[in-house]
C-alpha positions in Angstrom: -0.1 -0.1 0.0 1.5 3.4 -0.9 2.0 5.8 1.9 -0.3 8.4 0.4 -3.3 6.1 0.8 -2.2 4.2 3.9 -3.8 5.1 7.3 -1.2 3.5 9.4 -0.9 5.4 12.9 -4.2 7.2 12.4 -7.2 6.9 14.4 -10.9 7.2 13.2 -14.3 7.5 14.6 -17.2 6.0 12.5 -20.8 6.6 13.6 -23.6 4.2 12.6 -20.9 1.5 12.1 -22.7 -1.6 13.5 -24.1 -2.4 10.2 -24.5 -1.3 6.3 -22.5 1.4 5.1 -21.0 2.4 8.6 -19.7 -1.2 9.1 -18.2 -1.3 5.6 -16.4 2.0 6.2 -15.1 0.9 9.4 -13.6 -2.3 8.0 -12.1 -0.4 5.0 -10.5 2.2 7.3 -8.9 -0.8 9.5 -7.9 -2.4 6.3 -5.9 0.6 5.5 -4.3 0.6 9.0 -6.3 2.9 10.9 -7.5 2.2 14.6 -11.3 2.5 14.7 -13.7 3.8 17.2 -16.8 2.0 16.2 -20.0 3.7 17.2 -23.7 2.3 17.1 -26.6 2.1 19.6 -26.3 -1.7 20.6 -24.3 -4.8 20.5 -23.4 -4.6 16.8 -20.9 -2.1 17.6 -19.1 -4.6 19.7 -19.4 -7.1 17.0 -17.8 -5.0 14.3 -15.0 -3.9 16.7 -14.3 -7.6 17.5 -14.2 -8.5 13.8 -11.5 -5.7 13.2 -9.5 -7.0 16.1 -9.8 -10.7 14.9 -8.3 -9.6 11.5 -5.3 -8.1 13.3 -6.5 -4.6 13.4 -7.3 -2.3 16.3 -10.7 -1.1 17.4 -13.1 -0.4 20.4 -16.6 0.0 20.5 -18.5 3.0 22.1 -22.2 2.9 22.1 -24.6 5.6 22.3 -27.0 7.9 20.5 -25.0 10.6 18.1 -27.8 13.0 18.8 -26.6 13.4 22.3 -24.4 16.3 22.1 -22.0 15.0 24.9 -21.5 11.7 23.0 -19.4 13.6 20.2 -16.8 14.7 22.8 -16.7 11.2 24.5 -16.1 9.7 21.0 -13.0 11.8 20.4 -11.8 11.2 24.0 -12.1 7.6 23.7 -10.1 7.7 20.5 -7.3 9.6 22.0 -7.3 7.6 25.2 -7.2 4.2 23.4 -5.1 5.0 20.5 -3.4 8.1 21.2 -4.7 10.1 18.6 -7.9 11.3 16.7 -7.5 12.0 13.1 -10.8 10.8 11.1 -14.4 11.5 11.6 -16.9 9.5 9.3 -20.5 10.5 10.1 -22.9 7.9 8.8 -25.5 7.2 11.6 -29.1 7.8 10.4 -32.6 6.6 10.3 -35.6 6.9 8.0 -39.2 7.9 8.7 -40.5 8.2 5.2 -43.9 10.1 4.9 -45.4 12.6 2.4 -45.5 16.1 3.7 -49.3 15.8 4.5 -48.6 12.7 6.5 -45.6 13.7 8.3 -45.8 13.9 12.1 -43.8 16.1 14.5 -41.9 13.0 15.8 -41.3 11.9 12.2 -39.6 15.3 11.6 -37.9 15.7 15.0 -36.2 12.0 15.0 -34.9 12.4 11.5 -33.4 15.8 12.0 -32.1 15.0 15.5 -30.2 11.8 14.4 -29.0 12.9 11.0 -28.3 16.6 11.3 -27.8 17.0 15.0 -25.8 13.8 15.1 -23.5 15.1 12.5 -23.2 18.5 14.3 -22.5 17.0 17.6 -19.4 14.9 16.3 -18.3 17.7 14.2 -18.3 20.1 17.1 -16.1 17.8 19.2 -13.7 16.9 16.3 -13.4 20.8 15.6 -12.6 21.6 19.2 -10.0 18.6 19.3 -8.2 19.8 16.1 -8.3 23.5 16.8 -6.5 23.0 20.2 -4.2 20.5 18.7 -3.2 23.0 16.0 -2.7 25.8 18.4 -0.5 23.5 20.7 1.8 22.7 17.7 1.6 26.1 16.0 0.6 24.9 12.8 -1.8 22.6 10.8 -2.7 19.0 12.0 -4.1 16.0 10.2 -7.9 16.0 10.2 -10.3 14.5 8.0 -14.2 14.8 8.1 -16.5 12.6 5.9 -20.1 13.4 6.3 -23.1 11.5 4.6 -25.6 13.3 2.7 -27.8 11.9 0.0 -29.1 12.4 -3.5 -32.4 13.1 -1.8 -31.3 16.7 -0.9 -30.5 17.1 -4.7 -33.9 15.8 -5.7 -36.2 17.1 -2.8 -37.8 13.5 -2.6 -41.4 13.7 -2.2 -41.8 10.9 0.2 -38.9 12.2 2.4 -39.3 15.6 3.4 -37.5 15.2 6.7 -34.7 13.2 5.2 -34.0 15.5 2.5 -34.2 18.5 4.7 -31.5 16.8 7.1 -29.1 15.8 4.2 -29.5 19.5 2.7 -28.4 20.8 6.2 -25.6 18.0 6.3 -24.3 19.5 3.0 -24.3 23.0 4.3 -22.7 21.9 7.6 -20.0 20.3 5.5 -19.2 23.4 3.5 -19.2 25.4 6.8 -16.9 22.9 8.5 -14.4 23.0 5.6 -14.4 26.7 5.6 -14.0 27.0 9.4 -11.2 24.4 9.9 -9.2 24.9 6.7 -6.6 26.9 8.6 -6.0 24.1 11.1 -5.3 21.6 8.3 -8.6 19.9 8.4 -10.6 18.7 5.3 -14.3 18.0 5.1 -16.3 16.5 2.3 -19.7 15.1 1.8 -20.9 11.9 0.0 -24.1 10.9 -1.7 -24.2 7.2 -1.6 -26.5 4.5 -2.9 -25.9 1.2 -1.2 -28.0 -1.9 -0.5 -28.4 -2.0 3.2 -31.0 -2.5 5.9 -32.2 0.9 5.9 -32.6 0.9 2.0 -34.1 -2.4 1.7 -37.4 -1.2 0.8 -36.1 1.1 -1.7 -33.5 -1.3 -3.6 -34.6 -4.8 -2.7 -32.5 -7.9 -3.0 -29.3 -7.9 -5.1 -30.1 -9.3 -8.4 -28.1 -12.2 -10.4 -24.8 -10.6 -11.0 -21.2 -11.9 -10.9 -18.9 -10.4 -8.6 -19.5 -7.5 -6.3 -23.1 -6.1 -6.1 -23.4 -2.8 -7.9 -24.9 -1.4 -4.7 -22.4 -3.0 -2.3 -21.6 -0.8 0.6 -17.9 -1.8 0.0 -17.9 0.5 -3.2 -18.9 3.6 -1.1 -16.3 2.6 1.5 -13.4 2.7 -0.8 -14.0 6.6 -1.5 -14.4 7.2 2.2 -11.1 5.3 2.7 -9.5 7.6 0.1 -11.0 10.7 1.5 -9.5 10.0 4.8 -6.0 9.4 3.5 -3.2 11.8 3.0 -3.8 11.6 -0.7 -6.9 13.7 -0.4 -5.3 16.6 1.2 -6.2 19.1 -1.5 -9.9 18.1 -1.6 -12.2 19.8 0.9 -15.7 21.4 0.5 -16.8 19.0 -2.0 -19.9 16.8 -2.7 -19.4 13.4 -4.5 -22.2 11.1 -5.6 -21.1 7.5 -5.4 -22.2 4.0 -6.1 -21.7 1.3 -8.7 -18.5 1.9 -10.5 -18.8 5.6 -10.4 -17.8 8.6 -8.4 -19.2 11.8 -9.7 -18.2 15.4 -8.3 -21.1 17.7 -8.0 -20.7 21.3 -9.4 -21.8 24.3 -7.2 -25.3 25.8 -8.3 -25.0 28.4 -10.9 -27.3 31.4 -11.7 -29.8 30.5 -14.3 -31.0 34.0 -14.9 -31.1 37.5 -13.5 -34.1 39.7 -13.1 -33.5 43.5 -12.6 -35.9 46.3 -11.8 -35.9 49.1 -14.1 -35.9 51.7 -11.5 -34.7 51.4 -7.7 -37.0 48.5 -6.7 -39.4 46.1 -8.3 -43.1 46.7 -8.6 -45.3 43.7 -8.6 -46.3 44.6 -12.0 -42.7 44.4 -13.3 -42.3 41.2 -11.5 -45.2 39.9 -13.2 -44.0 41.1 -16.6 -40.5 39.5 -16.4 -41.0 36.4 -14.4 -44.4 35.2 -15.6 -43.3 35.4 -19.1 -40.1 33.5 -18.4 -41.8 30.5 -16.7 -44.4 30.2 -19.3 -44.6 26.7 -20.6 -41.7 25.7 -18.3 -41.6 21.9 -17.8 -42.6 20.3 -14.3 -39.0 18.9 -13.8 -37.4 22.3 -14.6 -37.1 23.2 -11.0 -34.1 23.6 -8.6 -34.2 19.8 -8.1 -31.3 18.2 -9.7 -33.2 15.6 -11.8 -30.3 15.2 -14.2 -28.4 13.5 -11.5 -30.7 10.5 -12.4 -28.9 10.1 -15.6 -25.7 9.0 -14.0 -27.3 5.5 -13.1 -26.8 4.4 -16.6 -23.2 4.4 -16.3 -22.8 3.8 -12.4 -24.8 0.6 -12.4 -23.2 -0.8 -15.7 -21.0 -3.1 -14.0 -19.2 -5.8 -15.8 
């Protein structure tokens, strides 16, 4: 393994690592040489940690709900205590409570925002405090990597996932803010929008079809990108959003200005807005919105696995 992609001597925290994507990510980081703090709610965290240790790696399990703000600090502290450092944060923990907006309950909204968005914020805060202090102590940049889990749902505004879509949009914005706020300390932060066949996505993706080799939607495909983004090789990559699944990694571009409308005078009148905007949107198609429906075209290449 080349030094630029090796994680030997590094320590990582992976949330939601008891199964699915998180488990695959924890195993991939361990395979690259990182010591791993495996976080999840129950016994599954211990099972994954034991699996890593049995394979010759280093790992401990720290159970708890990521939406508990104090847990973020404990995950960092346990990493430093057990392995002498904390270098990589992979935020993966999440739940779904899929409902159309007219069927959405307050608890459906609160639970998803709490686990996804607050969970990412709690660990990111703790990581940021640690790396900022470490940077000040050494008088220069330190090694820090944040990989957050967003979703294509925020790009589409999925009709059956108003809570999930909103949480993932928030995670993307949090990632951009983290990247800017921690750049001076040597820390990078990026977001991934993965597709993977896991227990959480079973209803959407179903069972794996008859394919030879690795399932196109195998979590391990996503874990490879996470492993790379956690490595020294990715030092110049920050504030980015990647869509990843199948045999594809797609880099998202920043939003662009489609058109600009200016008032003739010092301010718009409603009549002038009517004149300019109404004519512009006449006969506009139902999918010509801010939603990035064009991303769906990626599937033709991404899932065309030999």
